[in-house]
N, CA, C and O of each residue as an XYZ file, in Angstrom:
776
protein
N     -23.859     -6.738    -15.070
C     -23.321     -5.554    -14.435
C     -23.636     -4.353    -15.330
O     -23.502     -4.408    -16.552
N     -24.061     -3.255    -14.670
C     -24.489     -2.069    -15.444
C     -23.512     -0.884    -15.218
O     -23.847      0.275    -15.465
N     -22.347     -1.209    -14.762
C     -21.314     -0.174    -14.542
C     -20.914      0.418    -15.911
O     -20.891     -0.293    -16.915
N     -20.610      1.679    -15.936
C     -20.130      2.291    -17.125
C     -18.857      1.614    -17.595
O     -17.979      1.325    -16.783
N     -18.740      1.356    -18.887
C     -17.560      0.673    -19.449
C     -16.334      1.545    -19.376
O     -15.233      1.081    -19.674
N     -16.495      2.830    -18.978
C     -15.320      3.680    -18.812
C     -14.822      3.664    -17.342
O     -13.801      4.276    -17.029
N     -15.537      2.974    -16.464
C     -15.185      2.914    -15.041
C     -13.910      2.065    -14.863
O     -13.755      0.996    -15.454
N     -13.022      2.587    -14.032
C     -11.910      1.813    -13.543
C     -11.993      1.687    -12.038
O     -12.357      2.646    -11.358
N     -11.672      0.553    -11.517
C     -11.691      0.313    -10.096
C     -10.248      0.024     -9.657
O      -9.657     -0.976    -10.065
N      -9.695      0.903     -8.827
C      -8.333      0.728     -8.311
C      -8.400      0.049     -6.997
O      -9.041      0.546     -6.071
N      -7.744     -1.098     -6.882
C      -7.690     -1.863     -5.657
C      -6.358     -1.608     -4.965
O      -5.301     -1.888     -5.529
N      -6.402     -1.085     -3.764
C      -5.197     -0.715     -3.033
C      -5.176     -1.520     -1.711
O      -6.028     -1.337     -0.841
N      -4.206     -2.389     -1.596
C      -4.073     -3.175     -0.353
C      -3.315     -2.348      0.682
O      -2.420     -1.571      0.347
N      -3.683     -2.527      1.913
C      -3.036     -1.851      3.056
C      -1.564     -2.231      3.105
O      -1.138     -3.230      2.525
N      -0.801     -1.405      3.813
C       0.625     -1.694      4.027
C       0.862     -2.810      4.997
O      -0.075     -3.335      5.598
N       2.097     -3.170      5.151
C       2.501     -4.314      6.008
C       2.048     -4.142      7.423
O       2.037     -3.047      7.984
N       1.651     -5.333      8.013
C       1.390     -5.428      9.458
C       2.292     -6.508      9.988
O       2.929     -7.202      9.195
N       2.379     -6.686     11.286
C       3.180     -7.742     11.848
C       2.736     -9.083     11.352
O       3.558     -9.964     11.100
N       1.369     -9.258     11.201
C       0.867    -10.564     10.773
C       0.993    -10.799      9.253
O       1.163    -11.937      8.816
N       0.912     -9.743      8.466
C       1.157     -9.975      7.015
C       2.637    -10.417      6.836
O       2.959    -11.209      5.950
N       3.498     -9.891      7.688
C       4.916    -10.242      7.612
C       5.116    -11.709      8.070
O       5.895    -12.447      7.468
N       4.412    -12.112      9.127
C       4.608    -13.467      9.692
C       3.779    -14.531      8.973
O       4.010    -15.730      9.128
N       2.811    -14.067      8.185
C       1.931    -15.050      7.463
C       0.748    -15.501      8.281
O       0.063    -16.458      7.918
N       0.498    -14.814      9.398
C      -0.682    -15.110     10.195
C      -1.927    -14.511      9.519
O      -1.869    -13.434      8.926
N      -3.036    -15.226      9.623
C      -4.285    -14.748      9.016
C      -4.905    -13.688      9.966
O      -5.323    -13.999     11.082
N      -4.946    -12.430      9.480
C      -5.426    -11.312     10.291
C      -6.958    -11.222     10.363
O      -7.528    -11.045     11.439
N      -7.605    -11.344      9.213
C      -9.037    -11.234      9.158
C      -9.512     -9.916      9.755
O      -9.066     -8.842      9.351
N     -10.415    -10.011     10.712
C     -11.003     -8.823     11.342
C     -10.190     -8.323     12.542
O     -10.551     -7.324     13.164
N      -9.074     -9.031     12.872
C      -8.245     -8.563     13.947
C      -7.658     -7.238     13.560
O      -7.037     -7.143     12.501
N      -7.818     -6.207     14.357
C      -7.521     -4.844     13.909
C      -6.067     -4.428     14.228
O      -5.791     -3.751     15.218
N      -5.185     -4.854     13.369
C      -3.751     -4.604     13.541
C      -3.349     -3.264     12.951
O      -3.918     -2.835     11.947
N      -2.375     -2.597     13.560
C      -1.819     -1.376     12.939
C      -0.757     -1.742     11.900
O      -0.296     -2.880     11.818
N      -0.396     -0.743     11.122
C       0.737     -0.913     10.189
C       2.003     -0.970     10.958
O       2.105     -0.386     12.037
N       3.002     -1.679     10.420
C       4.383     -1.593     10.966
C       5.001     -0.283     10.460
O       4.412      0.423      9.641
N       6.199      0.022     10.966
C       6.933      1.185     10.419
C       7.161      1.017      8.928
O       7.034      1.970      8.158
N       7.502     -0.216      8.521
C       7.685     -0.458      7.116
C       6.347     -0.315      6.351
O       6.324      0.182      5.225
N       5.262     -0.747      6.962
C       3.931     -0.614      6.328
C       3.561      0.856      6.089
O       2.942      1.205      5.084
N       3.965      1.713      7.057
C       3.730      3.149      6.884
C       4.564      3.713      5.707
O       4.095      4.566      4.954
N       5.829      3.207      5.569
C       6.669      3.638      4.486
C       6.093      3.120      3.126
O       6.084      3.832      2.121
N       5.628      1.880      3.151
C       4.968      1.346      1.914
C       3.779      2.250      1.530
O       3.597      2.572      0.356
N       3.004      2.641      2.487
C       1.828      3.512      2.236
C       2.303      4.845      1.680
O       1.639      5.396      0.801
N       3.422      5.391      2.150
C       3.931      6.645      1.628
C       4.379      6.468      0.165
O       4.191      7.357     -0.666
N       4.969      5.313     -0.126
C       5.398      5.074     -1.534
C       4.151      4.919     -2.434
O       4.140      5.372     -3.578
N       3.129      4.285     -1.901
C       1.849      4.168     -2.666
C       1.255      5.570     -2.912
O       0.774      5.873     -4.003
N       1.304      6.420     -1.857
C       0.802      7.789     -1.998
C       1.536      8.511     -3.125
O       0.913      9.182     -3.947
N       2.857      8.370     -3.158
C       3.633      9.022     -4.237
C       3.238      8.454     -5.603
O       3.140      9.194     -6.582
N       3.018      7.166     -5.660
C       2.606      6.554     -6.965
C       1.247      7.003     -7.390
O       1.022      7.222     -8.580
N       0.299      7.156     -6.442
C      -1.046      7.629     -6.787
C      -1.027      9.115     -7.126
O      -1.873      9.583     -7.889
N      -0.082      9.858     -6.573
C       0.166     11.260     -6.942
C      -1.091     12.122     -6.983
O      -1.285     12.927     -7.894
N      -1.953     11.930     -5.957
C      -3.132     12.777     -5.868
C      -4.189     12.501     -6.963
O      -5.056     13.340     -7.203
N      -4.120     11.349     -7.614
C      -5.121     10.985     -8.648
C      -6.522     11.296     -8.117
O      -6.833     11.063     -6.949
N      -7.368     11.840     -9.031
C      -8.686     12.202     -8.675
C      -9.611     10.968     -8.831
O      -9.903     10.540     -9.948
N     -10.055     10.419     -7.713
C     -11.009      9.337     -7.705
C     -12.399      9.932     -7.499
O     -12.602     10.768     -6.618
N     -13.351      9.494     -8.319
C     -14.734      9.904     -8.141
C     -15.365      9.363     -6.914
O     -16.298      9.966     -6.384
N     -14.888      8.227     -6.427
C     -15.393      7.549     -5.254
C     -14.285      6.786     -4.589
O     -13.556      6.050     -5.254
N     -14.135      6.943     -3.258
C     -13.149      6.226     -2.494
C     -13.888      5.456     -1.399
O     -14.579      6.045     -0.567
N     -13.734      4.150     -1.412
C     -14.279      3.258     -0.356
C     -13.089      2.773      0.449
O     -12.023      2.486     -0.095
N     -13.297      2.686      1.777
C     -12.180      2.208      2.637
C     -12.752      1.284      3.699
O     -13.794      1.558      4.294
N     -12.042      0.176      3.924
C     -12.412     -0.711      5.026
C     -12.274      0.053      6.318
O     -11.393      0.906      6.431
N     -13.126     -0.225      7.313
C     -13.022      0.451      8.587
C     -11.853     -0.089      9.474
O     -11.573      0.511     10.512
N     -11.192     -1.160      9.108
C     -10.087     -1.668      9.888
C      -8.896     -0.723      9.784
O      -8.624     -0.182      8.712
N      -8.178     -0.520     10.902
C      -7.183      0.530     10.974
C      -6.042      0.402      9.970
O      -5.519      1.424      9.526
N      -5.643     -0.787      9.600
C      -4.540     -0.891      8.624
C      -4.944     -0.343      7.266
O      -4.121      0.250      6.569
N      -6.210     -0.534      6.877
C      -6.682      0.073      5.602
C      -6.893      1.554      5.775
O      -6.506      2.337      4.907
N      -7.505      1.968      6.891
C      -7.752      3.409      7.129
C      -6.466      4.202      7.117
O      -6.380      5.286      6.539
N      -5.437      3.613      7.793
C      -4.152      4.360      7.880
C      -3.495      4.428      6.501
O      -2.924      5.460      6.150
N      -3.557      3.404      5.748
C      -3.007      3.432      4.395
C      -3.756      4.521      3.552
O      -3.131      5.299      2.832
N      -5.033      4.542      3.663
C      -5.879      5.532      2.952
C      -5.516      6.927      3.442
O      -5.413      7.857      2.642
N      -5.322      7.081      4.738
C      -4.936      8.400      5.310
C      -3.620      8.857      4.765
O      -3.514      9.983      4.279
N      -2.567      7.987      4.829
C      -1.278      8.373      4.358
C      -1.304      8.704      2.874
O      -0.585      9.595      2.422
N      -2.129      7.992      2.115
C      -2.238      8.260      0.695
C      -2.992      9.562      0.412
O      -2.970     10.066     -0.710
N      -3.652     10.095      1.424
C      -4.319     11.411      1.294
C      -5.786     11.368      0.932
O      -6.367     12.393      0.576
N      -6.396     10.189      1.017
C      -7.777     10.040      0.590
C      -8.803      9.839      1.683
O     -10.005      9.828      1.417
N      -8.335      9.679      2.918
C      -9.305      9.382      4.002
C     -10.345     10.450      4.207
O     -11.497     10.105      4.470
N     -10.014     11.764      4.103
C     -11.044     12.783      4.316
C     -12.266     12.633      3.340
O     -13.382     13.046      3.655
N     -12.009     12.036      2.170
C     -13.029     11.929      1.169
C     -13.601     10.501      1.033
O     -14.478     10.242      0.209
N     -13.084      9.604      1.855
C     -13.447      8.183      1.738
C     -14.736      7.899      2.509
O     -15.067      8.551      3.500
N     -15.431      6.906      2.006
C     -16.598      6.354      2.722
C     -16.157      5.032      3.327
O     -15.720      4.132      2.610
N     -16.270      4.912      4.642
C     -15.937      3.646      5.276
C     -17.012      2.653      4.921
O     -18.204      2.911      5.087
N     -16.576      1.519      4.432
C     -17.505      0.516      3.883
C     -17.247     -0.842      4.567
O     -16.254     -1.501      4.261
N     -18.127     -1.263      5.486
C     -17.926     -2.534      6.174
C     -17.844     -3.751      5.234
O     -17.176     -4.735      5.552
N     -18.510     -3.683      4.102
C     -18.514     -4.828      3.168
C     -17.130     -5.108      2.556
O     -16.916     -6.187      2.003
N     -16.157     -4.124      2.650
C     -14.862     -4.411      2.093
C     -13.851     -4.778      3.157
O     -12.648     -4.755      2.897
N     -14.308     -5.111      4.337
C     -13.397     -5.635      5.384
C     -12.827     -6.941      4.901
O     -13.340     -7.556      3.967
N     -11.736     -7.366      5.563
C     -11.121     -8.637      5.205
C     -12.057     -9.804      5.571
O     -12.974     -9.674      6.382
N     -11.782    -10.924      4.941
C     -12.426    -12.193      5.195
C     -12.455    -12.419      6.708
O     -11.441    -12.226      7.379
N     -13.588    -12.818      7.243
C     -13.679    -13.227      8.644
C     -13.147    -14.620      8.778
O     -13.826    -15.582      8.416
N     -11.924    -14.757      9.301
C     -11.277    -16.092      9.398
C     -11.751    -16.918     10.590
O     -11.340    -18.067     10.750
N     -12.606    -16.346     11.421
C     -13.128    -17.136     12.550
C     -12.007    -17.704     13.411
O     -11.104    -16.985     13.838
N     -12.084    -19.000     13.655
C     -11.116    -19.683     14.499
C      -9.723    -19.818     13.825
O      -8.771    -20.272     14.459
N      -9.620    -19.435     12.590
C      -8.303    -19.488     11.916
C      -7.487    -18.188     12.104
O      -6.319    -18.116     11.724
N      -8.119    -17.185     12.688
C      -7.472    -15.890     12.922
C      -6.258    -16.095     13.795
O      -6.311    -16.781     14.816
N      -5.143    -15.478     13.367
C      -3.909    -15.495     14.130
C      -2.992    -16.711     13.827
O      -1.876    -16.798     14.339
N      -3.457    -17.583     13.040
C      -2.684    -18.778     12.711
C      -2.114    -18.689     11.290
O      -2.723    -18.083     10.408
N      -0.938    -19.299     11.076
C      -0.337    -19.385      9.764
C      -0.937    -20.565      9.060
O      -1.591    -21.413      9.667
N      -0.703    -20.609      7.755
C      -1.174    -21.779      6.970
C      -0.570    -23.044      7.469
O      -1.260    -24.057      7.580
N       0.722    -23.022      7.782
C       1.393    -24.245      8.317
C       0.766    -24.731      9.591
O       0.591    -25.935      9.780
N       0.419    -23.801     10.484
C      -0.220    -24.181     11.731
C      -1.624    -24.799     11.474
O      -2.024    -25.764     12.125
N      -2.325    -24.224     10.533
C      -3.645    -24.747     10.205
C      -3.586    -26.079      9.509
O      -4.483    -26.906      9.675
N      -2.532    -26.307      8.719
C      -2.344    -27.607      8.088
C      -2.054    -28.660      9.152
O      -2.468    -29.806      8.975
N      -1.391    -28.350     10.206
C      -1.146    -29.300     11.292
C      -2.468    -29.709     11.914
O      -2.647    -30.867     12.293
N      -3.364    -28.798     12.018
C      -4.670    -29.023     12.631
C      -5.679    -29.716     11.710
O      -6.395    -30.631     12.118
N      -5.713    -29.250     10.451
C      -6.745    -29.730      9.497
C      -6.214    -30.589      8.335
O      -6.995    -30.967      7.461
N      -4.943    -30.899      8.303
C      -4.393    -31.570      7.142
C      -4.181    -30.580      6.033
O      -4.043    -29.387      6.301
N      -4.150    -31.021      4.809
C      -3.964    -30.117      3.688
C      -5.019    -29.007      3.733
O      -6.215    -29.285      3.636
N      -4.577    -27.735      3.880
C      -5.510    -26.629      4.134
C      -5.067    -25.406      3.370
O      -3.874    -25.136      3.230
N      -6.053    -24.664      2.872
C      -5.838    -23.300      2.416
C      -7.108    -22.538      2.658
O      -8.189    -23.115      2.771
N      -6.968    -21.241      2.736
C      -8.178    -20.406      2.941
C      -9.205    -20.581      1.844
O     -10.403    -20.395      2.053
N      -8.710    -20.945      0.663
C      -9.582    -21.085     -0.499
C     -10.455    -22.333     -0.447
O     -11.499    -22.399     -1.096
N     -10.016    -23.330      0.338
C     -10.779    -24.598      0.391
C     -11.337    -24.844      1.799
O     -12.230    -25.673      1.969
N     -10.818    -24.132      2.810
C     -11.307    -24.271      4.170
C     -10.806    -25.565      4.826
O      -9.906    -26.231      4.313
N     -11.403    -25.899      5.957
C     -12.530    -25.192      6.562
C     -12.129    -23.902      7.267
O     -10.962    -23.666      7.581
N     -13.180    -23.052      7.510
C     -12.959    -21.813      8.246
C     -13.990    -21.806      9.416
O     -15.000    -21.106      9.348
N     -13.723    -22.583     10.470
C     -14.718    -22.728     11.557
C     -15.024    -21.346     12.162
O     -14.127    -20.551     12.442
N     -16.297    -21.104     12.345
C     -16.822    -19.891     12.957
C     -16.435    -18.629     12.183
O     -16.452    -17.537     12.750
N     -16.092    -18.757     10.915
C     -15.761    -17.635     10.047
C     -16.659    -17.593      8.852
O     -17.695    -18.257      8.819
N     -16.271    -16.814      7.861
C     -17.026    -16.696      6.633
C     -16.662    -17.786      5.637
O     -15.495    -18.162      5.525
N     -17.614    -18.275      4.942
C     -17.339    -19.191      3.822
C     -16.865    -18.377      2.658
O     -17.033    -17.157      2.642
N     -16.265    -19.034      1.665
C     -15.837    -18.271      0.485
C     -17.062    -17.729     -0.274
O     -16.974    -16.697     -0.939
N     -18.167    -18.410     -0.175
C     -19.360    -17.899     -0.854
C     -19.906    -16.658     -0.189
O     -20.466    -15.785     -0.853
N     -19.740    -16.572      1.160
C     -20.185    -15.382      1.866
C     -19.323    -14.150      1.536
O     -19.845    -13.052      1.341
N     -17.997    -14.352      1.477
C     -17.164    -13.197      1.105
C     -17.406    -12.775     -0.340
O     -17.360    -11.590     -0.671
N     -17.667    -13.780     -1.207
C     -17.965    -13.471     -2.623
C     -19.277    -12.660     -2.700
O     -19.408    -11.748     -3.516
N     -20.245    -13.015     -1.829
C     -21.542    -12.266     -1.857
C     -21.307    -10.809     -1.416
O     -21.928     -9.896     -1.961
N     -20.425    -10.586     -0.442
C     -20.092     -9.208     -0.044
C     -19.464     -8.474     -1.221
O     -19.814     -7.328     -1.500
N     -18.535     -9.134     -1.914
C     -17.897     -8.468     -3.046
C     -18.907     -8.101     -4.121
O     -18.841     -7.021     -4.708
N     -19.846     -9.013     -4.375
C     -20.886     -8.696     -5.382
C     -21.796     -7.537     -4.952
O     -22.250     -6.758     -5.791
N     -22.063     -7.423     -3.619
C     -22.860     -6.295     -3.140
C     -22.105     -4.975     -3.434
O     -22.698     -3.987     -3.867
N     -20.803     -4.994     -3.188
C     -20.022     -3.740     -3.459
C     -20.074     -3.471     -4.976
O     -20.328     -2.338     -5.384
N     -19.850     -4.448     -5.775
C     -19.943     -4.257     -7.236
C     -21.300     -3.691     -7.623
O     -21.392     -2.742     -8.402
N     -22.339     -4.279     -7.075
C     -23.717     -3.832     -7.401
C     -23.909     -2.380     -6.967
O     -24.601     -1.615     -7.638
N     -23.288     -1.996     -5.830
C     -23.420     -0.616     -5.350
C     -22.744      0.386     -6.297
O     -23.028      1.583     -6.248
N     -21.842     -0.119     -7.165
C     -21.129      0.771     -8.104
C     -21.894      0.914     -9.392
O     -21.490      1.699    -10.250
N     -22.992      0.184     -9.571
C     -23.792      0.292    -10.804
C     -24.159      1.755    -11.059
O     -24.544      2.502    -10.160
N     -24.023      2.110    -12.302
C     -24.361      3.490    -12.677
C     -23.246      4.475    -12.419
O     -23.339      5.634    -12.823
N     -22.178      4.031    -11.743
C     -21.069      4.955    -11.469
C     -20.118      4.997    -12.679
O     -19.749      3.973    -13.253
N     -19.750      6.211    -13.026
C     -18.729      6.327    -14.110
C     -17.555      7.042    -13.496
O     -17.707      7.800    -12.539
N     -16.418      6.807    -14.031
C     -15.212      7.423    -13.505
C     -14.367      6.402    -12.774
O     -14.527      5.197    -12.969
N     -13.482      6.876    -11.946
C     -12.523      5.995    -11.283
C     -12.872      5.855     -9.822
O     -13.162      6.833     -9.133
N     -12.837      4.614     -9.362
C     -13.168      4.246     -7.980
C     -11.933      3.703     -7.330
O     -11.156      3.023     -8.001
N     -11.703      3.958     -6.075
C     -10.612      3.364     -5.326
C     -11.170      2.617     -4.139
O     -12.054      3.106     -3.436
N     -10.634      1.403     -3.920
C     -10.957      0.603     -2.739
C      -9.687      0.392     -1.965
O      -8.750     -0.227     -2.471
N      -9.630      0.895     -0.739
C      -8.535      0.609      0.179
C      -8.980     -0.496      1.061
O      -9.844     -0.306      1.917
N      -8.388     -1.694      0.867
C      -8.868     -2.852      1.592
C      -7.752     -3.856      1.858
O      -6.624     -3.486      2.183
N      -8.095     -5.140      1.713
C      -7.289     -6.226      2.183
C      -7.019     -7.272      1.119
O      -7.807     -7.427      0.186
N      -5.920     -7.988      1.247
C      -5.493     -8.919      0.216
C      -6.518     -9.935     -0.198
O      -6.870     -9.986     -1.376
N      -7.016    -10.747      0.707
C      -7.947    -11.826      0.306
C      -9.284    -11.237     -0.167
O      -9.876    -11.721     -1.131
N      -9.750    -10.186      0.525
C     -11.037     -9.586      0.006
C     -10.850     -9.076     -1.404
O     -11.688     -9.326     -2.271
N      -9.742     -8.352     -1.652
C      -9.566     -7.744     -3.006
C      -9.377     -8.838     -4.052
O      -9.799     -8.653     -5.193
N      -8.760     -9.969     -3.712
C      -8.638    -11.066     -4.665
C      -9.991    -11.636     -5.031
O     -10.279    -11.900     -6.199
N     -10.819    -11.820     -4.012
C     -12.200    -12.319     -4.263
C     -12.988    -11.303     -5.015
O     -13.747    -11.654     -5.918
N     -12.831    -10.028     -4.666
C     -13.537     -8.947     -5.396
C     -13.216     -9.043     -6.873
O     -14.115     -8.990     -7.712
N     -11.947     -9.182     -7.195
C     -11.531     -9.252     -8.592
C     -12.195    -10.430     -9.326
O     -12.602    -10.293    -10.479
N     -12.299    -11.565     -8.665
C     -12.982    -12.725     -9.318
C     -14.414    -12.421     -9.642
O     -14.927    -12.786    -10.700
N     -15.075    -11.726     -8.684
C     -16.483    -11.452     -8.893
C     -16.693    -10.426     -9.978
O     -17.651    -10.525    -10.744
N     -15.827     -9.451    -10.059
C     -15.879     -8.448    -11.138
C     -15.690     -9.118    -12.485
O     -16.335     -8.755    -13.468
N     -14.796    -10.102    -12.522
C     -14.478    -10.784    -13.784
C     -15.447    -11.876    -14.131
O     -15.403    -12.401    -15.244
N     -16.372    -12.261    -13.168
C     -17.334    -13.299    -13.421
C     -16.727    -14.712    -13.258
O     -17.172    -15.659    -13.908
N     -15.715    -14.842    -12.390
C     -15.056    -16.108    -12.166
C     -15.483    -16.662    -10.806
O     -15.951    -15.907     -9.953
N     -15.327    -17.975    -10.593
C     -15.544    -18.543     -9.265
C     -14.566    -17.903     -8.263
O     -13.419    -17.620     -8.608
N     -15.027    -17.679     -7.022
C     -14.173    -16.977     -6.040
C     -12.884    -17.721     -5.750
O     -11.891    -17.097     -5.377
N     -12.870    -19.049     -5.911
C     -11.645    -19.829     -5.636
C     -10.503    -19.438     -6.574
O      -9.342    -19.723     -6.281
N     -10.813    -18.802     -7.677
C      -9.753    -18.347     -8.613
C      -8.929    -17.218     -7.985
O      -7.865    -16.877     -8.500
N      -9.399    -16.646     -6.900
C      -8.575    -15.628     -6.202
C      -7.229    -16.165     -5.749
O      -6.284    -15.400     -5.559
N      -7.134    -17.530     -5.569
C      -5.834    -18.091     -5.197
C      -4.748    -17.827     -6.255
O      -3.555    -17.909     -5.965
N      -5.170    -17.515     -7.458
C      -4.183    -17.282     -8.540
C      -3.818    -15.830     -8.696
O      -3.098    -15.474     -9.629
N      -4.298    -14.973     -7.800
C      -4.074    -13.538     -7.943
C      -3.263    -13.032     -6.716
O      -3.850    -12.520     -5.763
N      -1.974    -13.170     -6.742
C      -1.130    -12.679     -5.645
C      -1.301    -11.177     -5.485
O      -1.475    -10.455     -6.468
N      -1.252    -10.705     -4.229
C      -1.479     -9.297     -3.938
C      -0.631     -8.916     -2.741
O      -0.998     -9.188     -1.598
N       0.527     -8.272     -3.011
C       1.424     -7.925     -1.907
C       0.930     -6.669     -1.196
O       0.055     -5.960     -1.692
N       1.517     -6.406     -0.009
C       1.067     -5.275      0.762
C       1.376     -3.976      0.012
O       2.397     -3.840     -0.662
N       0.452     -3.035      0.162
C       0.510     -1.670     -0.436
C       0.585     -1.703     -1.934
O       0.955     -0.699     -2.542
N       0.247     -2.824     -2.571
C       0.238     -2.880     -4.039
C      -1.063     -2.343     -4.556
O      -2.056     -2.254     -3.834
N      -1.045     -1.980     -5.841
C      -2.209     -1.407     -6.542
C      -2.511     -2.299     -7.726
O      -1.613     -2.708     -8.462
N      -3.814     -2.602     -7.902
C      -4.276     -3.314     -9.079
C      -5.418     -2.520     -9.657
O      -6.078     -1.754     -8.955
N      -5.648     -2.706    -10.945
C      -6.685     -1.918    -11.633
C      -7.593     -2.857    -12.440
O      -7.116     -3.634    -13.267
N      -8.896     -2.777    -12.189
C      -9.876     -3.508    -12.927
C     -10.643     -2.500    -13.835
O     -10.810     -1.333    -13.479
N     -11.085     -2.966    -14.969
C     -11.815     -2.104    -15.885
C     -12.391     -2.942    -17.026
O     -12.836     -4.073    -16.830
N     -12.370     -2.371    -18.185
C     -12.981     -3.078    -19.337
C     -12.019     -3.034    -20.518
O     -11.319     -2.043    -20.726
N     -11.992     -4.131    -21.297
C     -11.248     -4.196    -22.508
C     -12.192     -4.727    -23.585
O     -12.682     -5.850    -23.470
N     -12.449     -3.956    -24.607
C     -13.361     -4.302    -25.648
C     -14.735     -4.664    -25.094
O     -15.416     -5.544    -25.620
N     -15.129     -3.979    -24.034
C     -16.446     -4.200    -23.425
C     -16.545     -5.290    -22.421
O     -17.617     -5.507    -21.855
N     -15.444     -6.007    -22.166
C     -15.429     -7.127    -21.237
C     -14.678     -6.747    -19.967
O     -13.655     -6.065    -20.030
N     -15.196     -7.199    -18.773
C     -14.439     -6.951    -17.533
C     -13.020     -7.530    -17.679
O     -12.834     -8.635    -18.189
N     -12.032     -6.758    -17.221
C     -10.645     -7.169    -17.421
C      -9.733     -6.646    -16.323
O     -10.040     -5.650    -15.669
N      -8.615     -7.323    -16.127
C      -7.553     -6.834    -15.294
C      -6.703     -5.916    -16.160
O      -6.134     -6.363    -17.156
N      -6.608     -4.649    -15.803
C      -5.805     -3.705    -16.587
C      -4.382     -3.576    -16.033
O      -3.448     -3.249    -16.765
N      -4.232     -3.836    -14.733
C      -2.901     -3.897    -14.100
C      -3.071     -4.715    -12.834
O      -4.131     -4.698    -12.210
N      -1.982     -5.456    -12.447
C      -2.120     -6.293    -11.271
C      -0.890     -6.269    -10.419
O       0.228     -6.421    -10.911
N      -1.100     -6.073     -9.117
C      -0.082     -6.220     -8.085
C       1.124     -5.338     -8.295
O       2.264     -5.779     -8.144
N       0.869     -4.069     -8.651
C       1.982     -3.147     -8.865
C       2.431     -2.588     -7.486
O       1.623     -2.025     -6.749
N       3.641     -2.744     -7.177
C       4.155     -2.164     -5.954
C       4.863     -0.893     -6.269
O       5.603     -0.801     -7.249
N       4.634      0.121     -5.415
C       5.264      1.456     -5.664
C       6.759      1.360     -5.226
O       7.100      0.735     -4.222
N       7.564      1.971     -5.984
C       9.013      2.000     -5.672
C       9.421      3.401     -5.243
O      10.590      3.637     -4.939
């Protein structure tokens, strides 16, 4: 990775949706924020306090766009299809419990994900985004989705994408990736604005 060692990447998950509340896998299904999700986004906006990001990338899905808009960054954001949520294919709309009834012991990290993206495909998207940041110095913000951001973090850190299962990420939370002593590091994780 040739990113400047002074670069920080702020990962901002969208606010609550009906399906994040119910535990249904949203994937590319384009859900709006709930009223609580809009309030979460306002709290995140206050926490970000107009921080100057040199680059803002935003998923084109409305829950991420709306969070970015409420936070005040959408006018300067570049919509980036590569940071959309994991394509869950036939698992879209189902909870983990429902998928376990169908497939036995199941998690998104182990699959199967029929007619959706494999974990290696989402990891490849994350690496493309990281590669696109090469040569960038300063602070970057990504307004995106829980599973994508967890996989993104693993790829930034040089870990297998399955390690994303160990990185909880609540709605409207902020995490920060950067460098410590020259090594890719988690500088802050899963901070919820109060």
